Biopython code that builds the backbone (N, CA, C, O; Angstrom):
import numpy as np
from Bio.PDB.StructureBuilder import StructureBuilder

atoms = [
    (1, "UNK", "N", (92.810, 78.567, 140.456)),
    (1, "UNK", "CA", (93.628, 78.218, 139.309)),
    (1, "UNK", "C", (94.891, 77.525, 139.814)),
    (1, "UNK", "O", (95.563, 78.024, 140.716)),
    (2, "UNK", "N", (95.199, 76.402, 139.241)),
    (2, "UNK", "CA", (96.373, 75.640, 139.639)),
    (2, "UNK", "C", (97.637, 76.374, 139.178)),
    (2, "UNK", "O", (97.603, 77.194, 138.261)),
    (3, "UNK", "N", (98.744, 76.055, 139.837)),
    (3, "UNK", "CA", (100.010, 76.712, 139.490)),
    (3, "UNK", "C", (100.408, 76.449, 138.044)),
    (3, "UNK", "O", (100.933, 77.338, 137.374)),
    (4, "UNK", "N", (100.165, 75.242, 137.559)),
    (4, "UNK", "CA", (100.506, 74.912, 136.178)),
    (4, "UNK", "C", (99.672, 75.743, 135.202)),
    (4, "UNK", "O", (100.193, 76.235, 134.201)),
    (5, "UNK", "N", (98.384, 75.899, 135.491)),
    (5, "UNK", "CA", (97.509, 76.709, 134.643)),
    (5, "UNK", "C", (97.914, 78.178, 134.681)),
    (5, "UNK", "O", (97.896, 78.862, 133.657)),
    (6, "UNK", "N", (98.274, 78.650, 135.850)),
    (6, "UNK", "CA", (98.702, 80.046, 136.000)),
    (6, "UNK", "C", (99.981, 80.298, 135.206)),
    (6, "UNK", "O", (100.109, 81.320, 134.532)),
    (7, "UNK", "N", (100.925, 79.364, 135.288)),
    (7, "UNK", "CA", (102.179, 79.498, 134.544)),
    (7, "UNK", "C", (101.904, 79.520, 133.039)),
    (7, "UNK", "O", (102.479, 80.330, 132.312)),
    (8, "UNK", "N", (101.030, 78.636, 132.577)),
    (8, "UNK", "CA", (100.683, 78.591, 131.153)),
    (8, "UNK", "C", (100.000, 79.892, 130.720)),
    (8, "UNK", "O", (100.297, 80.419, 129.648)),
    (9, "UNK", "N", (99.097, 80.405, 131.540)),
    (9, "UNK", "CA", (98.405, 81.661, 131.235)),
    (9, "UNK", "C", (99.404, 82.803, 131.070)),
    (9, "UNK", "O", (99.336, 83.541, 130.087)),
    (10, "UNK", "N", (100.332, 82.961, 132.017)),
    (10, "UNK", "CA", (101.299, 84.053, 131.939)),
    (10, "UNK", "C", (102.276, 83.856, 130.790)),
    (10, "UNK", "O", (102.751, 84.831, 130.207)),
    (11, "UNK", "N", (102.580, 82.613, 130.459)),
    (11, "UNK", "CA", (103.461, 82.335, 129.327)),
    (11, "UNK", "C", (102.795, 82.764, 128.017)),
    (11, "UNK", "O", (103.424, 83.406, 127.177)),
    (12, "UNK", "N", (101.533, 82.410, 127.851)),
    (12, "UNK", "CA", (100.795, 82.798, 126.645)),
    (12, "UNK", "C", (100.643, 84.320, 126.590)),
    (12, "UNK", "O", (100.791, 84.923, 125.527)),
    (13, "UNK", "N", (100.352, 84.930, 127.721)),
    (13, "UNK", "CA", (100.202, 86.388, 127.781)),
    (13, "UNK", "C", (101.505, 87.075, 127.363)),
    (13, "UNK", "O", (101.476, 88.060, 126.625)),
    (14, "UNK", "N", (102.633, 86.566, 127.826)),
    (14, "UNK", "CA", (103.935, 87.144, 127.464)),
    (14, "UNK", "C", (104.189, 86.989, 125.965)),
    (14, "UNK", "O", (104.662, 87.922, 125.316)),
    (15, "UNK", "N", (103.880, 85.825, 125.419)),
    (15, "UNK", "CA", (104.105, 85.581, 123.997)),
    (15, "UNK", "C", (103.237, 86.489, 123.128)),
    (15, "UNK", "O", (103.699, 86.984, 122.099)),
    (16, "UNK", "N", (102.001, 86.711, 123.526)),
    (16, "UNK", "CA", (101.122, 87.626, 122.787)),
    (16, "UNK", "C", (101.671, 89.056, 122.865)),
    (16, "UNK", "O", (101.650, 89.789, 121.876)),
    (17, "UNK", "N", (102.157, 89.444, 124.039)),
    (17, "UNK", "CA", (102.758, 90.775, 124.192)),
    (17, "UNK", "C", (103.962, 90.963, 123.294)),
    (17, "UNK", "O", (104.113, 92.013, 122.670)),
    (18, "UNK", "N", (104.820, 89.961, 123.221)),
    (18, "UNK", "CA", (105.994, 90.033, 122.338)),
    (18, "UNK", "C", (105.570, 90.143, 120.877)),
    (18, "UNK", "O", (106.147, 90.919, 120.115)),
    (19, "UNK", "N", (104.570, 89.371, 120.494)),
    (19, "UNK", "CA", (104.075, 89.413, 119.124)),
    (19, "UNK", "C", (103.548, 90.803, 118.775)),
    (19, "UNK", "O", (103.846, 91.334, 117.705)),
    (20, "UNK", "N", (102.770, 91.385, 119.675)),
    (20, "UNK", "CA", (102.219, 92.729, 119.446)),
    (20, "UNK", "C", (103.339, 93.761, 119.378)),
    (20, "UNK", "O", (103.316, 94.645, 118.521)),
    (21, "UNK", "N", (104.319, 93.654, 120.277)),
    (21, "UNK", "CA", (105.445, 94.602, 120.298)),
    (21, "UNK", "C", (106.233, 94.545, 118.991)),
    (21, "UNK", "O", (106.504, 95.582, 118.385)),
    (22, "UNK", "N", (106.596, 93.359, 118.560)),
    (22, "UNK", "CA", (107.409, 93.206, 117.350)),
    (22, "UNK", "C", (106.618, 93.632, 116.111)),
    (22, "UNK", "O", (107.142, 94.337, 115.249)),
    (23, "UNK", "N", (105.364, 93.207, 116.026)),
    (23, "UNK", "CA", (104.533, 93.593, 114.869)),
    (23, "UNK", "C", (104.344, 95.105, 114.806)),
    (23, "UNK", "O", (104.336, 95.681, 113.718)),
    (24, "UNK", "N", (104.195, 95.746, 115.946)),
    (24, "UNK", "CA", (104.010, 97.207, 115.976)),
    (24, "UNK", "C", (105.275, 97.921, 115.536)),
    (24, "UNK", "O", (105.199, 98.914, 114.812)),
    (25, "UNK", "N", (106.434, 97.440, 115.956)),
    (25, "UNK", "CA", (107.698, 98.054, 115.521)),
    (25, "UNK", "C", (107.847, 97.912, 114.009)),
    (25, "UNK", "O", (108.262, 98.850, 113.328)),
    (26, "UNK", "N", (107.507, 96.738, 113.493)),
    (26, "UNK", "CA", (107.634, 96.526, 112.051)),
    (26, "UNK", "C", (106.596, 97.322, 111.264)),
    (26, "UNK", "O", (106.813, 97.619, 110.089)),
    (27, "UNK", "N", (105.481, 97.669, 111.885)),
    (27, "UNK", "CA", (104.432, 98.438, 111.206)),
    (27, "UNK", "C", (104.688, 99.940, 111.248)),
    (27, "UNK", "O", (103.979, 100.693, 110.580)),
    (28, "UNK", "N", (105.671, 100.397, 112.006)),
    (28, "UNK", "CA", (105.916, 101.842, 112.145)),
    (28, "UNK", "C", (106.069, 102.574, 110.810)),
    (28, "UNK", "O", (105.494, 103.652, 110.666)),
    (29, "UNK", "N", (106.808, 102.055, 109.830)),
    (29, "UNK", "CA", (106.934, 102.799, 108.573)),
    (29, "UNK", "C", (105.631, 102.908, 107.784)),
    (29, "UNK", "O", (105.464, 103.833, 106.989)),
    (30, "UNK", "N", (104.708, 101.970, 107.999)),
    (30, "UNK", "CA", (103.475, 101.925, 107.210)),
    (30, "UNK", "C", (102.279, 102.531, 107.929)),
    (30, "UNK", "O", (101.408, 103.135, 107.302)),
    (31, "UNK", "N", (102.242, 102.367, 109.244)),
    (31, "UNK", "CA", (101.131, 102.874, 110.059)),
    (31, "UNK", "C", (101.706, 103.569, 111.297)),
    (31, "UNK", "O", (101.535, 103.071, 112.410)),
    (32, "UNK", "N", (102.378, 104.701, 111.126)),
    (32, "UNK", "CA", (103.079, 105.301, 112.265)),
    (32, "UNK", "C", (102.177, 105.695, 113.429)),
    (32, "UNK", "O", (102.575, 105.558, 114.586)),
    (33, "UNK", "N", (100.986, 106.174, 113.149)),
    (33, "UNK", "CA", (100.107, 106.633, 114.229)),
    (33, "UNK", "C", (99.630, 105.451, 115.062)),
    (33, "UNK", "O", (99.806, 105.445, 116.281)),
    (34, "UNK", "N", (99.028, 104.450, 114.425)),
    (34, "UNK", "CA", (98.492, 103.299, 115.159)),
    (34, "UNK", "C", (99.608, 102.463, 115.781)),
    (34, "UNK", "O", (99.448, 101.961, 116.894)),
    (35, "UNK", "N", (100.727, 102.304, 115.089)),
    (35, "UNK", "CA", (101.829, 101.528, 115.648)),
    (35, "UNK", "C", (102.383, 102.205, 116.906)),
    (35, "UNK", "O", (102.655, 101.536, 117.903)),
    (36, "UNK", "N", (102.546, 103.521, 116.859)),
    (36, "UNK", "CA", (103.023, 104.242, 118.048)),
    (36, "UNK", "C", (101.998, 104.209, 119.175)),
    (36, "UNK", "O", (102.366, 104.120, 120.346)),
    (37, "UNK", "N", (100.711, 104.280, 118.829)),
    (37, "UNK", "CA", (99.671, 104.167, 119.856)),
    (37, "UNK", "C", (99.756, 102.803, 120.544)),
    (37, "UNK", "O", (99.671, 102.711, 121.768)),
    (38, "UNK", "N", (99.925, 101.748, 119.748)),
    (38, "UNK", "CA", (100.032, 100.398, 120.296)),
    (38, "UNK", "C", (101.237, 100.280, 121.209)),
    (38, "UNK", "O", (101.131, 99.740, 122.310)),
    (39, "UNK", "N", (102.379, 100.779, 120.765)),
    (39, "UNK", "CA", (103.599, 100.706, 121.578)),
    (39, "UNK", "C", (103.459, 101.520, 122.858)),
    (39, "UNK", "O", (103.985, 101.141, 123.905)),
    (40, "UNK", "N", (102.750, 102.636, 122.770)),
    (40, "UNK", "CA", (102.495, 103.453, 123.964)),
    (40, "UNK", "C", (101.603, 102.696, 124.949)),
    (40, "UNK", "O", (101.844, 102.721, 126.156)),
    (41, "UNK", "N", (100.571, 102.024, 124.431)),
    (41, "UNK", "CA", (99.645, 101.280, 125.283)),
    (41, "UNK", "C", (100.362, 100.169, 126.042)),
    (41, "UNK", "O", (100.103, 99.956, 127.227)),
    (42, "UNK", "N", (101.260, 99.464, 125.363)),
    (42, "UNK", "CA", (101.944, 98.357, 126.043)),
    (42, "UNK", "C", (103.209, 98.788, 126.769)),
    (42, "UNK", "O", (103.882, 97.962, 127.385)),
    (43, "UNK", "N", (103.541, 100.078, 126.701)),
    (43, "UNK", "CA", (104.617, 100.625, 127.518)),
    (43, "UNK", "C", (106.019, 100.451, 126.973)),
    (43, "UNK", "O", (106.962, 100.303, 127.751)),
    (44, "UNK", "N", (106.184, 100.463, 125.653)),
    (44, "UNK", "CA", (107.515, 100.358, 125.056)),
    (44, "UNK", "C", (108.171, 101.733, 125.052)),
    (44, "UNK", "O", (107.579, 102.704, 124.580)),
    (45, "UNK", "N", (109.385, 101.818, 125.574)),
    (45, "UNK", "CA", (110.133, 103.064, 125.651)),
    (45, "UNK", "C", (110.424, 103.601, 124.246)),
    (45, "UNK", "O", (110.606, 102.822, 123.311)),
    (46, "UNK", "N", (110.469, 104.929, 124.097)),
    (46, "UNK", "CA", (110.719, 105.552, 122.796)),
    (46, "UNK", "C", (112.040, 105.105, 122.172)),
    (46, "UNK", "O", (112.119, 104.918, 120.958)),
    (47, "UNK", "N", (113.061, 104.935, 122.983)),
    (47, "UNK", "CA", (114.376, 104.558, 122.469)),
    (47, "UNK", "C", (114.408, 103.113, 121.981)),
    (47, "UNK", "O", (115.348, 102.712, 121.296)),
    (48, "UNK", "N", (113.396, 102.337, 122.325)),
    (48, "UNK", "CA", (113.372, 100.916, 121.947)),
    (48, "UNK", "C", (112.338, 100.641, 120.866)),
    (48, "UNK", "O", (111.860, 99.515, 120.729)),
    (49, "UNK", "N", (111.995, 101.663, 120.105)),
    (49, "UNK", "CA", (111.012, 101.517, 119.025)),
    (49, "UNK", "C", (111.699, 101.542, 117.669)),
    (49, "UNK", "O", (111.326, 102.321, 116.792)),
    (50, "UNK", "N", (112.698, 100.695, 117.499)),
    (50, "UNK", "CA", (113.385, 100.596, 116.222)),
    (50, "UNK", "C", (113.688, 99.133, 115.918)),
    (50, "UNK", "O", (113.471, 98.262, 116.760)),
    (51, "UNK", "N", (114.185, 98.869, 114.729)),
    (51, "UNK", "CA", (114.368, 97.494, 114.269)),
    (51, "UNK", "C", (115.387, 96.709, 115.096)),
    (51, "UNK", "O", (115.381, 95.479, 115.063)),
    (52, "UNK", "N", (116.244, 97.383, 115.822)),
    (52, "UNK", "CA", (117.195, 96.685, 116.696)),
    (52, "UNK", "C", (116.460, 95.846, 117.730)),
    (52, "UNK", "O", (116.929, 94.775, 118.113)),
    (53, "UNK", "N", (115.317, 96.328, 118.179)),
    (53, "UNK", "CA", (114.549, 95.650, 119.222)),
    (53, "UNK", "C", (113.391, 94.829, 118.663)),
    (53, "UNK", "O", (112.557, 94.349, 119.429)),
    (54, "UNK", "N", (113.324, 94.657, 117.342)),
    (54, "UNK", "CA", (112.225, 93.913, 116.723)),
    (54, "UNK", "C", (112.556, 92.425, 116.631)),
    (54, "UNK", "O", (112.325, 91.793, 115.600)),
    (55, "UNK", "N", (113.087, 91.883, 117.693)),
    (55, "UNK", "CA", (113.381, 90.452, 117.775)),
    (55, "UNK", "C", (112.820, 89.926, 119.083)),
    (55, "UNK", "O", (112.685, 90.661, 120.061)),
    (56, "UNK", "N", (112.502, 88.663, 119.082)),
    (56, "UNK", "CA", (111.906, 88.015, 120.253)),
    (56, "UNK", "C", (112.832, 88.145, 121.459)),
    (56, "UNK", "O", (113.988, 87.725, 121.404)),
    (57, "UNK", "N", (112.334, 88.719, 122.536)),
    (57, "UNK", "CA", (113.075, 88.823, 123.782)),
    (57, "UNK", "C", (114.093, 89.943, 123.861)),
    (57, "UNK", "O", (114.827, 90.022, 124.846)),
    (58, "UNK", "N", (114.166, 90.817, 122.858)),
    (58, "UNK", "CA", (115.160, 91.904, 122.852)),
    (58, "UNK", "C", (114.833, 93.029, 123.825)),
    (58, "UNK", "O", (115.730, 93.772, 124.224)),
    (59, "UNK", "N", (113.573, 93.169, 124.213)),
    (59, "UNK", "CA", (113.192, 94.259, 125.118)),
    (59, "UNK", "C", (112.421, 93.700, 126.310)),
    (59, "UNK", "O", (111.195, 93.600, 126.265)),
    (60, "UNK", "N", (113.129, 93.338, 127.369)),
    (60, "UNK", "CA", (112.437, 92.793, 128.542)),
    (60, "UNK", "C", (111.867, 93.874, 129.462)),
    (60, "UNK", "O", (111.291, 93.551, 130.501)),
    (61, "UNK", "N", (112.016, 95.150, 129.097)),
    (61, "UNK", "CA", (111.651, 96.235, 130.002)),
    (61, "UNK", "C", (110.338, 96.922, 129.690)),
    (61, "UNK", "O", (110.019, 97.931, 130.319)),
    (62, "UNK", "N", (109.566, 96.420, 128.746)),
    (62, "UNK", "CA", (108.298, 97.084, 128.432)),
    (62, "UNK", "C", (107.200, 96.539, 129.333)),
    (62, "UNK", "O", (107.367, 95.518, 129.999)),
    (63, "UNK", "N", (106.091, 97.232, 129.337)),
    (63, "UNK", "CA", (104.944, 96.829, 130.147)),
    (63, "UNK", "C", (104.403, 98.026, 130.885)),
    (63, "UNK", "O", (105.133, 98.969, 131.191)),
    (64, "UNK", "N", (103.130, 97.981, 131.165)),
    (64, "UNK", "CA", (102.478, 99.092, 131.857)),
    (64, "UNK", "C", (102.551, 98.876, 133.352)),
    (64, "UNK", "O", (102.342, 97.768, 133.845)),
    (65, "UNK", "N", (102.843, 99.928, 134.056)),
    (65, "UNK", "CA", (102.887, 99.886, 135.517)),
    (65, "UNK", "C", (101.580, 100.451, 136.054)),
    (65, "UNK", "O", (101.254, 101.612, 135.808)),
    (66, "UNK", "N", (100.841, 99.643, 136.777)),
    (66, "UNK", "CA", (99.585, 100.118, 137.355)),
    (66, "UNK", "C", (98.487, 100.188, 136.312)),
    (66, "UNK", "O", (98.699, 99.871, 135.141)),
    (67, "UNK", "N", (97.334, 100.600, 136.745)),
    (67, "UNK", "CA", (96.181, 100.666, 135.865)),
    (67, "UNK", "C", (96.049, 102.074, 135.306)),
    (67, "UNK", "O", (95.808, 103.020, 136.055)),
    (68, "UNK", "N", (96.204, 102.217, 134.010)),
    (68, "UNK", "CA", (96.045, 103.518, 133.362)),
    (68, "UNK", "C", (94.715, 103.606, 132.630)),
    (68, "UNK", "O", (94.522, 104.481, 131.785)),
    (69, "UNK", "N", (93.813, 102.712, 132.949)),
    (69, "UNK", "CA", (92.513, 102.720, 132.286)),
    (69, "UNK", "C", (92.533, 101.872, 131.029)),
    (69, "UNK", "O", (93.592, 101.454, 130.561)),
    (70, "UNK", "N", (91.381, 101.629, 130.504)),
    (70, "UNK", "CA", (91.234, 100.812, 129.317)),
    (70, "UNK", "C", (91.569, 101.648, 128.087)),
    (70, "UNK", "O", (91.003, 102.723, 127.888)),
    (71, "UNK", "N", (92.476, 101.161, 127.276)),
    (71, "UNK", "CA", (92.869, 101.868, 126.066)),
    (71, "UNK", "C", (92.163, 101.250, 124.870)),
    (71, "UNK", "O", (92.055, 100.028, 124.770)),
    (72, "UNK", "N", (91.687, 102.088, 123.970)),
    (72, "UNK", "CA", (91.038, 101.612, 122.748)),
    (72, "UNK", "C", (91.890, 101.997, 121.560)),
    (72, "UNK", "O", (92.009, 103.173, 121.216)),
    (73, "UNK", "N", (92.475, 101.003, 120.945)),
    (73, "UNK", "CA", (93.288, 101.259, 119.770)),
    (73, "UNK", "C", (92.420, 101.484, 118.541)),
    (73, "UNK", "O", (92.677, 102.386, 117.743)),
    (74, "UNK", "N", (91.391, 100.656, 118.397)),
    (74, "UNK", "CA", (90.452, 100.788, 117.290)),
    (74, "UNK", "C", (89.051, 100.922, 117.878)),
    (74, "UNK", "O", (88.401, 99.911, 118.143)),
    (75, "UNK", "N", (88.572, 102.148, 118.087)),
    (75, "UNK", "CA", (87.257, 102.342, 118.691)),
    (75, "UNK", "C", (86.129, 101.803, 117.821)),
    (75, "UNK", "O", (86.310, 101.537, 116.633)),
    (76, "UNK", "N", (84.978, 101.651, 118.430)),
    (76, "UNK", "CA", (83.786, 101.127, 117.757)),
    (76, "UNK", "C", (83.468, 101.948, 116.512)),
    (76, "UNK", "O", (83.555, 103.176, 116.513)),
    (77, "UNK", "N", (83.101, 101.245, 115.466)),
    (77, "UNK", "CA", (82.680, 101.916, 114.228)),
    (77, "UNK", "C", (81.291, 102.502, 114.409)),
    (77, "UNK", "O", (80.447, 101.926, 115.097)),
    (78, "UNK", "N", (81.064, 103.633, 113.797)),
    (78, "UNK", "CA", (79.761, 104.278, 113.870)),
    (78, "UNK", "C", (78.851, 103.732, 112.777)),
    (78, "UNK", "O", (79.318, 103.288, 111.728)),
    (79, "UNK", "N", (77.564, 103.770, 113.032)),
    (79, "UNK", "CA", (76.603, 103.356, 112.008)),
    (79, "UNK", "C", (76.566, 104.429, 110.930)),
    (79, "UNK", "O", (76.974, 105.563, 111.178)),
    (80, "UNK", "N", (76.082, 104.090, 109.732)),
    (80, "UNK", "CA", (76.035, 105.092, 108.648)),
    (80, "UNK", "C", (75.246, 106.348, 109.017)),
    (80, "UNK", "O", (75.526, 107.431, 108.504)),
    (81, "UNK", "N", (74.262, 106.206, 109.905)),
    (81, "UNK", "CA", (73.483, 107.375, 110.319)),
    (81, "UNK", "C", (74.290, 108.318, 111.202)),
    (81, "UNK", "O", (74.046, 109.525, 111.210)),
    (82, "UNK", "N", (75.256, 107.768, 111.951)),
    (82, "UNK", "CA", (76.049, 108.567, 112.885)),
    (82, "UNK", "C", (77.271, 109.215, 112.239)),
    (82, "UNK", "O", (77.863, 110.135, 112.802)),
    (83, "UNK", "N", (77.638, 108.741, 111.079)),
    (83, "UNK", "CA", (78.871, 109.198, 110.422)),
    (83, "UNK", "C", (78.634, 110.519, 109.706)),
    (83, "UNK", "O", (77.684, 110.670, 108.938)),
    (84, "UNK", "N", (79.515, 111.463, 109.976)),
    (84, "UNK", "CA", (79.495, 112.728, 109.237)),
    (84, "UNK", "C", (80.456, 112.525, 108.072)),
    (84, "UNK", "O", (81.649, 112.304, 108.276)),
    (85, "UNK", "N", (79.943, 112.598, 106.875)),
    (85, "UNK", "CA", (80.808, 112.358, 105.726)),
    (85, "UNK", "C", (81.749, 113.544, 105.549)),
    (85, "UNK", "O", (81.381, 114.699, 105.763)),
    (86, "UNK", "N", (82.972, 113.217, 105.153)),
    (86, "UNK", "CA", (83.941, 114.271, 104.900)),
    (86, "UNK", "C", (84.539, 114.051, 103.516)),
    (86, "UNK", "O", (84.671, 112.921, 103.046)),
    (87, "UNK", "N", (84.888, 115.137, 102.893)),
    (87, "UNK", "CA", (85.465, 115.042, 101.561)),
    (87, "UNK", "C", (86.887, 114.508, 101.669)),
    (87, "UNK", "O", (87.478, 114.487, 102.749)),
    (88, "UNK", "N", (87.419, 114.081, 100.543)),
    (88, "UNK", "CA", (88.797, 113.573, 100.515)),
    (88, "UNK", "C", (89.776, 114.660, 100.955)),
    (88, "UNK", "O", (90.760, 114.372, 101.637)),
    (89, "UNK", "N", (89.515, 115.883, 100.575)),
    (89, "UNK", "CA", (90.382, 117.001, 100.961)),
    (89, "UNK", "C", (90.373, 117.182, 102.488)),
    (89, "UNK", "O", (91.423, 117.382, 103.098)),
    (90, "UNK", "N", (89.189, 117.110, 103.096)),
    (90, "UNK", "CA", (89.082, 117.229, 104.560)),
    (90, "UNK", "C", (89.771, 116.060, 105.254)),
    (90, "UNK", "O", (90.444, 116.240, 106.269)),
    (91, "UNK", "N", (89.598, 114.862, 104.700)),
    (91, "UNK", "CA", (90.234, 113.672, 105.268)),
    (91, "UNK", "C", (91.748, 113.808, 105.249)),
    (91, "UNK", "O", (92.412, 113.556, 106.255)),
    (92, "UNK", "N", (92.293, 114.207, 104.107)),
    (92, "UNK", "CA", (93.751, 114.365, 103.992)),
    (92, "UNK", "C", (94.272, 115.448, 104.933)),
    (92, "UNK", "O", (95.347, 115.297, 105.514)),
    (93, "UNK", "N", (93.532, 116.523, 105.086)),
    (93, "UNK", "CA", (93.925, 117.600, 105.989)),
    (93, "UNK", "C", (93.936, 117.100, 107.439)),
    (93, "UNK", "O", (94.859, 117.398, 108.198)),
    (94, "UNK", "N", (92.897, 116.334, 107.817)),
    (94, "UNK", "CA", (92.820, 115.793, 109.174)),
    (94, "UNK", "C", (93.960, 114.794, 109.432)),
    (94, "UNK", "O", (94.590, 114.827, 110.489)),
    (95, "UNK", "N", (94.217, 113.921, 108.473)),
    (95, "UNK", "CA", (95.292, 112.935, 108.629)),
    (95, "UNK", "C", (96.656, 113.609, 108.752)),
    (95, "UNK", "O", (97.489, 113.192, 109.556)),
    (96, "UNK", "N", (96.879, 114.650, 107.954)),
    (96, "UNK", "CA", (98.139, 115.400, 108.022)),
    (96, "UNK", "C", (98.308, 116.033, 109.398)),
    (96, "UNK", "O", (99.397, 116.015, 109.972)),
    (97, "UNK", "N", (97.217, 116.594, 109.922)),
    (97, "UNK", "CA", (97.262, 117.217, 111.248)),
    (97, "UNK", "C", (97.543, 116.172, 112.332)),
    (97, "UNK", "O", (98.292, 116.440, 113.271)),
    (98, "UNK", "N", (96.944, 114.986, 112.206)),
    (98, "UNK", "CA", (97.201, 113.919, 113.175)),
    (98, "UNK", "C", (98.665, 113.496, 113.155)),
    (98, "UNK", "O", (99.274, 113.299, 114.206)),
    (99, "UNK", "N", (99.230, 113.358, 111.954)),
    (99, "UNK", "CA", (100.629, 112.952, 111.830)),
    (99, "UNK", "C", (101.563, 114.018, 112.409)),
    (99, "UNK", "O", (102.527, 113.694, 113.103)),
    (100, "UNK", "N", (101.275, 115.285, 112.120)),
    (100, "UNK", "CA", (102.100, 116.364, 112.672)),
    (100, "UNK", "C", (102.003, 116.412, 114.194)),
    (100, "UNK", "O", (102.999, 116.658, 114.875)),
    (101, "UNK", "N", (100.802, 116.178, 114.727)),
    (101, "UNK", "CA", (100.625, 116.166, 116.179)),
    (101, "UNK", "C", (101.414, 115.027, 116.814)),
    (101, "UNK", "O", (102.004, 115.199, 117.881)),
    (102, "UNK", "N", (101.429, 113.874, 116.170)),
    (102, "UNK", "CA", (102.200, 112.745, 116.686)),
    (102, "UNK", "C", (103.688, 113.050, 116.680)),
    (102, "UNK", "O", (104.386, 112.779, 117.657)),
    (103, "UNK", "N", (104.179, 113.618, 115.570)),
    (103, "UNK", "CA", (105.601, 113.964, 115.502)),
    (103, "UNK", "C", (105.975, 114.974, 116.583)),
    (103, "UNK", "O", (107.025, 114.853, 117.215)),
    (104, "UNK", "N", (105.116, 115.969, 116.795)),
    (104, "UNK", "CA", (105.381, 116.971, 117.820)),
    (104, "UNK", "C", (105.398, 116.340, 119.210)),
    (104, "UNK", "O", (106.247, 116.674, 120.037)),
    (105, "UNK", "N", (104.464, 115.432, 119.464)),
    (105, "UNK", "CA", (104.421, 114.749, 120.757)),
    (105, "UNK", "C", (105.689, 113.922, 120.974)),
    (105, "UNK", "O", (106.242, 113.917, 122.073)),
    (106, "UNK", "N", (106.151, 113.225, 119.935)),
    (106, "UNK", "CA", (107.378, 112.434, 120.058)),
    (106, "UNK", "C", (108.595, 113.339, 120.259)),
    (106, "UNK", "O", (109.488, 113.021, 121.045)),
    (107, "UNK", "N", (108.627, 114.469, 119.542)),
    (107, "UNK", "CA", (109.747, 115.408, 119.734)),
    (107, "UNK", "C", (109.782, 115.915, 121.181)),
    (107, "UNK", "O", (110.848, 116.031, 121.785)),
    (108, "UNK", "N", (108.592, 116.214, 121.725)),
    (108, "UNK", "CA", (108.502, 116.688, 123.100)),
    (108, "UNK", "C", (108.991, 115.617, 124.074)),
    (108, "UNK", "O", (109.725, 115.916, 125.016)),
    (109, "UNK", "N", (108.584, 114.378, 123.844)),
    (109, "UNK", "CA", (109.024, 113.287, 124.719)),
    (109, "UNK", "C", (110.520, 113.067, 124.621)),
    (109, "UNK", "O", (111.187, 112.819, 125.625)),
    (110, "UNK", "N", (111.049, 113.158, 123.399)),
    (110, "UNK", "CA", (112.489, 112.995, 123.205)),
    (110, "UNK", "C", (113.234, 114.090, 123.962)),
    (110, "UNK", "O", (114.234, 113.823, 124.629)),
    (111, "UNK", "N", (112.752, 115.300, 123.857)),
    (111, "UNK", "CA", (113.385, 116.426, 124.544)),
    (111, "UNK", "C", (113.311, 116.241, 126.058)),
    (111, "UNK", "O", (114.288, 116.480, 126.768)),
    (112, "UNK", "N", (112.131, 115.807, 126.553)),
    (112, "UNK", "CA", (111.951, 115.603, 127.988)),
    (112, "UNK", "C", (112.810, 114.471, 128.523)),
    (112, "UNK", "O", (113.344, 114.562, 129.628)),
    (113, "UNK", "N", (112.945, 113.405, 127.743)),
    (113, "UNK", "CA", (113.694, 112.241, 128.216)),
    (113, "UNK", "C", (115.170, 112.310, 127.856)),
    (113, "UNK", "O", (115.957, 111.489, 128.327)),
    (114, "UNK", "N", (115.561, 113.278, 127.024)),
    (114, "UNK", "CA", (116.956, 113.432, 126.654)),
    (114, "UNK", "C", (117.460, 112.281, 125.797)),
    (114, "UNK", "O", (118.629, 111.906, 125.891)),
    (115, "UNK", "N", (116.594, 111.716, 124.963)),
    (115, "UNK", "CA", (116.977, 110.591, 124.128)),
    (115, "UNK", "C", (117.682, 111.064, 122.872)),
    (115, "UNK", "O", (117.613, 112.236, 122.501)),
    (116, "UNK", "N", (118.351, 110.144, 122.236)),
    (116, "UNK", "CA", (118.995, 110.420, 120.968)),
    (116, "UNK", "C", (117.921, 110.597, 119.903)),
    (116, "UNK", "O", (117.116, 109.691, 119.689)),
    (117, "UNK", "N", (117.894, 111.741, 119.232)),
    (117, "UNK", "CA", (116.854, 112.068, 118.257)),
    (117, "UNK", "C", (116.805, 111.037, 117.133)),
    (117, "UNK", "O", (115.717, 110.662, 116.697)),
    (118, "UNK", "N", (117.947, 110.575, 116.661)),
    (118, "UNK", "CA", (117.971, 109.631, 115.545)),
    (118, "UNK", "C", (117.308, 108.313, 115.904)),
    (118, "UNK", "O", (116.661, 107.705, 115.051)),
    (119, "UNK", "N", (117.448, 107.859, 117.129)),
    (119, "UNK", "CA", (116.873, 106.579, 117.528)),
    (119, "UNK", "C", (115.362, 106.620, 117.505)),
    (119, "UNK", "O", (114.738, 105.705, 116.969)),
    (120, "UNK", "N", (114.753, 107.650, 118.067)),
    (120, "UNK", "CA", (113.305, 107.660, 118.193)),
    (120, "UNK", "C", (112.598, 108.239, 116.982)),
    (120, "UNK", "O", (111.528, 107.754, 116.614)),
    (121, "UNK", "N", (113.156, 109.255, 116.356)),
    (121, "UNK", "CA", (112.477, 109.903, 115.245)),
    (121, "UNK", "C", (112.568, 109.070, 113.964)),
    (121, "UNK", "O", (111.729, 109.219, 113.076)),
    (122, "UNK", "N", (113.569, 108.198, 113.857)),
    (122, "UNK", "CA", (113.686, 107.376, 112.644)),
    (122, "UNK", "C", (112.515, 106.420, 112.527)),
    (122, "UNK", "O", (112.226, 105.937, 111.432)),
    (123, "UNK", "N", (111.834, 106.134, 113.626)),
    (123, "UNK", "CA", (110.730, 105.197, 113.581)),
    (123, "UNK", "C", (109.480, 105.773, 112.930)),
    (123, "UNK", "O", (108.605, 105.008, 112.526)),
    (124, "UNK", "N", (109.363, 107.098, 112.812)),
    (124, "UNK", "CA", (108.135, 107.663, 112.232)),
    (124, "UNK", "C", (108.371, 108.340, 110.898)),
    (124, "UNK", "O", (107.428, 108.882, 110.322)),
    (125, "UNK", "N", (109.564, 108.332, 110.395)),
    (125, "UNK", "CA", (109.821, 108.999, 109.119)),
    (125, "UNK", "C", (109.742, 108.037, 107.979)),
    (125, "UNK", "O", (109.933, 108.428, 106.827)),
]
sb = StructureBuilder()
sb.init_structure("model")
sb.init_model(0)
sb.init_chain("A")
sb.init_seg("    ")
for serial, (resi, resn, name, xyz) in enumerate(atoms, 1):
    if name == "N":
        sb.init_residue(resn, " ", resi, " ")
    sb.init_atom(name, np.array(xyz, "f"), 0.0, 1.0, " ", f" {name:<3s}", serial, name[0])
structure = sb.get_structure()
């Protein structure tokens, strides 16, 4: 690969990363679980997951260090034969449990990292 092609490749890769980071921050109020999963996958710090950093180039410190394995944000859909149907009540109960688990995980990370609670927790409320 020529140097010009390599530079263009990394430039496009950076721009896609910025787009994903900003879109995920903006999606936090509407899709807190998936948005936080996305930000975790691309390595955005908890303190930088708010609207202050939802601008192009505002967070130059994100990114994954080393190989942490392949992350699946949206896993493969199951065929109708493989799907166990659940009632709306079961679905709501499962979703509530997922949201509570995410909040608890973020609280634990905030406590471990000594971050300001208002900065990180405001992104999921």
